[in-house]
C-alpha positions as CSV (number, residue, x, y, z in Angstrom):
1,X,-15.8,36.4,-53.5
2,X,-15.4,35.6,-49.8
3,X,-12.1,33.9,-49.0
4,X,-11.7,31.7,-45.9
5,X,-9.3,33.1,-43.4
6,X,-5.7,31.9,-43.8
7,X,-4.3,29.9,-40.9
8,X,-0.7,31.0,-40.5
9,X,2.0,28.8,-39.2
10,X,2.1,30.5,-35.7
11,X,-1.6,30.2,-35.4
12,X,-1.5,26.5,-36.5
13,X,1.2,25.8,-33.9
14,X,-0.8,27.5,-31.2
15,X,-3.9,25.5,-32.2
16,X,-2.0,22.3,-32.1
17,X,-0.5,23.2,-28.7
18,X,-4.0,23.9,-27.4
19,X,-5.4,20.7,-28.7
20,X,-2.4,18.8,-27.2
21,X,-3.0,20.5,-23.8
22,X,-6.7,19.7,-23.9
23,X,-5.9,16.1,-24.7
24,X,-3.4,15.9,-21.9
25,X,-5.8,17.4,-19.4
26,X,-8.5,15.0,-20.5
27,X,-6.2,12.0,-20.0
28,X,-5.0,13.2,-16.6
29,X,-8.5,13.8,-15.4
30,X,-9.9,10.5,-16.9
31,X,-7.0,8.6,-15.5
32,X,-8.0,9.7,-12.0
33,X,-11.5,8.3,-12.7
34,X,-10.1,5.1,-14.1
35,X,-7.8,4.7,-11.0
36,X,-10.9,4.6,-8.7
37,X,-12.1,1.5,-10.5
38,X,-9.1,-0.4,-9.2
39,X,-10.5,-0.2,-5.6
40,X,-13.0,-2.8,-4.4
41,X,-14.4,-1.6,-1.1
42,X,-17.0,-3.4,1.0
43,X,-19.0,-1.2,3.3
44,X,-20.5,-2.3,6.6
45,X,-19.3,-3.8,9.9
46,X,-16.0,-5.7,9.3
47,X,-16.2,-9.4,9.9
48,X,-14.8,-11.6,11.2
49,X,-13.7,-9.6,14.2
50,X,-10.3,-10.3,16.0
51,X,-11.9,-12.5,18.6
52,X,-13.1,-14.8,15.9
53,X,-9.4,-15.2,15.0
54,X,-8.3,-15.9,18.5
55,X,-7.5,-12.4,19.8
56,X,-9.9,-11.5,22.6
57,X,-8.3,-8.2,23.8
58,X,-9.2,-5.6,21.2
59,X,-11.3,-2.5,20.8
60,X,-12.9,-0.3,18.1
61,X,-11.4,3.1,17.5
62,X,-12.3,6.0,15.3
63,X,-9.9,8.7,14.1
64,X,-9.5,11.2,11.2
65,X,-7.6,10.8,8.0
66,X,-5.1,13.6,7.4
67,X,-7.7,15.3,5.2
68,X,-10.4,15.1,7.8
69,X,-12.5,12.0,7.0
70,X,-13.7,9.7,9.9
71,X,-12.0,6.3,9.7
72,X,-12.6,3.1,11.7
73,X,-10.0,0.8,13.1
74,X,-9.2,-1.9,15.6
75,X,-6.5,-1.8,18.2
76,X,-5.5,-5.4,19.0
77,X,-3.3,-6.2,22.0
78,X,-0.3,-8.6,21.4
79,X,0.3,-11.9,23.0
80,X,1.9,-10.4,26.1
81,X,-1.3,-8.6,27.0
82,X,-0.2,-5.2,25.8
83,X,1.3,-4.1,29.1
84,X,4.6,-3.3,27.6
85,X,4.5,-4.0,23.8
86,X,7.7,-3.9,21.9
87,X,6.1,-1.8,19.2
88,X,2.9,-0.7,17.6
89,X,2.4,-2.0,14.1
90,X,0.1,-0.1,11.8
91,X,-1.3,-2.4,9.2
92,X,-2.3,-1.0,5.8
93,X,-4.5,-3.8,4.4
94,X,-4.9,-5.0,0.8
95,X,-7.6,-4.3,-1.7
96,X,-11.2,-5.8,-1.7
97,X,-13.5,-6.2,1.2
98,X,-12.5,-4.5,4.5
99,X,-10.2,-5.2,7.4
100,X,-12.3,-8.0,8.6
101,X,-11.1,-10.3,5.8
102,X,-7.6,-8.9,5.9
103,X,-6.4,-10.6,9.2
104,X,-3.4,-12.1,7.3
105,X,-0.5,-14.2,8.6
106,X,2.0,-11.3,9.0
107,X,-0.5,-9.5,11.3
108,X,-0.9,-12.6,13.5
109,X,2.9,-13.0,13.6
110,X,3.3,-9.4,14.9
111,X,0.7,-10.0,17.6
112,X,2.5,-13.2,18.6
113,X,5.7,-11.2,19.0
114,X,4.0,-9.1,21.6
115,X,3.3,-6.0,19.4
116,X,0.0,-4.1,19.5
117,X,-1.5,-3.8,16.0
118,X,-3.7,-1.0,14.7
119,X,-5.7,-2.2,11.7
120,X,-7.8,0.4,9.9
121,X,-10.1,0.7,6.9
122,X,-9.6,3.2,4.2
123,X,-12.4,5.6,3.2
124,X,-15.4,3.8,1.8
125,X,-14.2,0.5,3.3
126,X,-16.0,-1.0,6.3
127,X,-17.4,1.6,8.7
128,X,-15.1,4.4,7.5
129,X,-16.7,7.5,6.0
130,X,-17.4,7.5,2.3
131,X,-14.9,9.4,0.1
132,X,-13.3,9.4,-3.4
133,X,-10.7,6.6,-3.7
134,X,-7.3,7.0,-5.2
135,X,-3.7,6.1,-4.4
136,X,-3.3,9.5,-2.8
137,X,-6.4,9.3,-0.7
138,X,-5.1,6.0,0.6
139,X,-1.9,7.8,1.7
140,X,-4.1,10.4,3.5
141,X,-5.8,7.6,5.4
142,X,-2.5,5.9,6.3
143,X,-1.1,9.2,7.5
144,X,-4.1,9.6,9.7
145,X,-3.6,6.1,11.2
146,X,0.1,6.8,11.9
147,X,-0.7,10.1,13.6
148,X,-3.4,8.4,15.7
149,X,-1.1,5.6,16.7
150,X,1.5,8.1,17.8
151,X,-1.0,10.0,19.9
152,X,-2.3,6.8,21.5
153,X,1.1,5.3,22.3
154,X,3.6,8.1,22.4
155,X,6.5,6.0,23.9
156,X,6.3,3.0,21.6
157,X,8.2,2.3,18.4
158,X,6.0,2.7,15.4
159,X,6.2,0.2,12.6
160,X,4.3,0.2,9.3
161,X,3.2,-3.1,7.7
162,X,1.6,-3.0,4.2
163,X,0.1,-5.9,2.4
164,X,-0.6,-6.0,-1.4
165,X,-2.2,-2.6,-2.2
166,X,-1.6,-1.6,1.4
167,X,2.1,-2.2,0.7
168,X,2.0,0.1,-2.3
169,X,0.3,2.7,-0.1
170,X,2.8,2.3,2.7
171,X,5.7,2.7,0.2
172,X,4.1,5.7,-1.5
173,X,3.6,7.4,1.9
174,X,7.4,7.2,2.5
175,X,7.9,9.8,-0.2
176,X,7.1,12.3,2.5
177,X,9.8,13.2,4.9
178,X,7.5,13.7,7.9
179,X,6.0,10.2,7.5
180,X,9.4,8.6,7.0
181,X,10.5,10.3,10.3
182,X,7.4,9.0,12.1
183,X,8.0,5.3,11.2
184,X,10.7,3.2,12.8
185,X,10.5,0.3,10.4
186,X,8.8,-0.7,7.2
187,X,7.6,-4.1,5.9
188,X,6.0,-4.6,2.5
189,X,4.3,-8.0,1.8
190,X,3.3,-8.9,-1.8
191,X,3.3,-5.2,-2.7
192,X,3.3,-3.7,-6.1
193,X,5.9,-1.1,-7.0
194,X,4.2,0.7,-9.9
195,X,0.5,1.2,-10.5
196,X,0.8,1.1,-14.3
197,X,2.9,-2.0,-14.3
198,X,0.4,-3.7,-11.9
199,X,-2.5,-2.6,-14.1
200,X,-0.7,-4.1,-17.1
201,X,0.0,-7.3,-15.2
202,X,-3.7,-7.7,-14.4
203,X,-4.9,-6.9,-17.9
204,X,-2.4,-9.4,-19.3
205,X,-3.8,-12.1,-17.1
206,X,-7.2,-11.8,-18.7
207,X,-7.7,-13.4,-22.2
208,X,-10.1,-10.7,-23.2
209,X,-7.8,-7.7,-22.4
210,X,-4.2,-9.2,-22.7
211,X,-3.7,-7.8,-26.2
212,X,-4.5,-4.2,-25.1
213,X,-2.8,-4.5,-21.8
214,X,0.1,-2.1,-22.5
215,X,-1.9,0.7,-24.3
216,X,-4.7,0.6,-21.7
217,X,-2.5,0.6,-18.7
218,X,-0.1,3.2,-19.9
219,X,-2.8,5.5,-21.3
220,X,-5.6,5.3,-18.7
221,X,-3.3,5.6,-15.7
222,X,-1.5,8.9,-15.5
223,X,2.3,9.0,-15.7
224,X,2.2,12.2,-13.6
225,X,1.1,10.6,-10.4
226,X,3.8,9.3,-7.9
227,X,4.6,5.6,-7.7
228,X,5.3,3.4,-4.7
229,X,8.9,2.7,-5.8
230,X,9.6,6.4,-5.3
231,X,9.0,6.1,-1.6
232,X,11.6,3.4,-1.2
233,X,14.1,5.5,-3.1
234,X,14.0,7.9,-0.1
235,X,14.1,5.2,2.7
236,X,16.9,5.9,5.3
237,X,19.5,3.2,5.7
238,X,19.5,3.3,9.5
239,X,15.9,2.0,9.7
240,X,14.9,-1.7,9.1
241,X,13.3,-2.5,5.8
242,X,11.7,-5.9,5.0
243,X,10.3,-6.8,1.6
244,X,8.5,-10.2,1.2
245,X,7.3,-11.7,-2.0
246,X,6.3,-15.1,-3.4
247,X,7.4,-16.4,-6.8
248,X,4.0,-18.0,-7.3
249,X,2.1,-14.7,-6.9
250,X,0.0,-14.1,-10.0
251,X,-2.0,-11.2,-8.5
252,X,1.1,-9.0,-7.9
253,X,3.8,-10.8,-9.8
254,X,7.2,-11.4,-8.4
255,X,9.0,-8.9,-10.7
256,X,7.6,-6.1,-8.5
257,X,10.1,-7.0,-5.8
258,X,12.9,-6.4,-8.4
259,X,11.4,-3.0,-9.2
260,X,11.5,-2.1,-5.6
261,X,15.0,-3.4,-5.2
262,X,16.2,-1.3,-8.2
263,X,14.8,1.8,-6.6
264,X,16.8,1.4,-3.4
265,X,20.0,3.3,-2.9
266,X,23.1,1.1,-2.5
267,X,23.5,1.8,1.2
268,X,19.8,1.0,1.8
269,X,19.9,-2.2,-0.3
270,X,22.9,-3.4,1.7
271,X,20.9,-3.3,5.0
272,X,17.5,-4.3,3.7
273,X,16.1,-7.8,3.9
274,X,14.5,-9.0,0.6
275,X,12.8,-12.4,1.3
276,X,11.8,-14.5,-1.7
277,X,9.4,-17.4,-1.1
278,X,9.8,-19.9,-4.0
279,X,6.3,-21.4,-3.5
280,X,4.6,-18.3,-2.0
281,X,1.4,-17.1,-3.6
282,X,-0.6,-13.9,-2.8
283,X,-3.6,-14.5,-0.5
284,X,-2.2,-17.6,1.2
285,X,1.3,-16.3,1.7
286,X,2.8,-17.5,5.0
287,X,-0.3,-19.5,5.9
288,X,1.4,-22.8,5.7
289,X,5.0,-24.3,5.6
290,X,4.6,-24.6,1.9
291,X,3.8,-20.9,1.7
292,X,6.9,-19.9,3.7
293,X,5.4,-19.5,7.2
294,X,8.6,-20.3,9.1
295,X,10.7,-18.0,6.9
296,X,8.3,-15.1,7.2
297,X,7.9,-15.6,11.0
298,X,11.7,-15.4,11.4
299,X,12.0,-12.4,9.2
300,X,9.3,-10.5,11.0
301,X,10.8,-11.3,14.4
302,X,14.2,-10.0,13.1
303,X,12.5,-6.9,11.7
304,X,10.7,-6.1,14.9
305,X,13.9,-6.7,16.9
306,X,15.9,-4.3,14.7
307,X,13.3,-1.6,15.1
308,X,13.0,-1.9,18.9
309,X,16.7,-2.2,19.8
């Protein structure tokens, strides 16, 4: 009689390890696909253009991301005409649409302070080249924008302003020593500190998915990818850091500011400015007195001043 082969304990352990490895590789690969679904790009010419928002002195620019994709941006001259700007602010915009609909209040405030602003679209957004989207591809695009700004304006101070997903991208970019060295000041507005926490927050806000929020967020997004909060853990204390968040923000809830704060070293936390806006929301932040316009304007003026002294 033919007997089935006996699976010994070493073979069983090897089989289980192999299955576990295959499962882990599947989850890591699938999580990368799932992460792309979080991006909501809109291709085509960005609109409205800066002149529609009251800024007549601007131009289209094209440059390459760090990994070689062609990106589109705008250079907008500040209120003083750009003859001697105090700084160049690179703006990493939030998710959805393209930079045309991302002309947010903090950008206008930087222009009113006399800074030049470089706005740019990530890959697959606006007129930028198509490419696979992920948190790391966004960092490649931001790195390309910073390098371009440095080439265009070699003598100016270089500041990085990130809004919402752009704030998460800006923070994540600061994990790299070379990018930290290139930036003279960092401002994060309504940014999320952790991709999985933000995914969980969004899933909990939907009555269809709230029950599965934790298992979905913590299974479908890889724990092996870097998080924005890690970039702030490396931020140098001698450079100005400004974090702005509204308590009425339901898209990126206020507790992300606490996650960022917990990641800061004590010496960095002592010098950083963490601005809480009690009635501040997400998309309308700093657009009116109720949304903290005066407080944000003063904080941005102080941030630019500290970076350009």
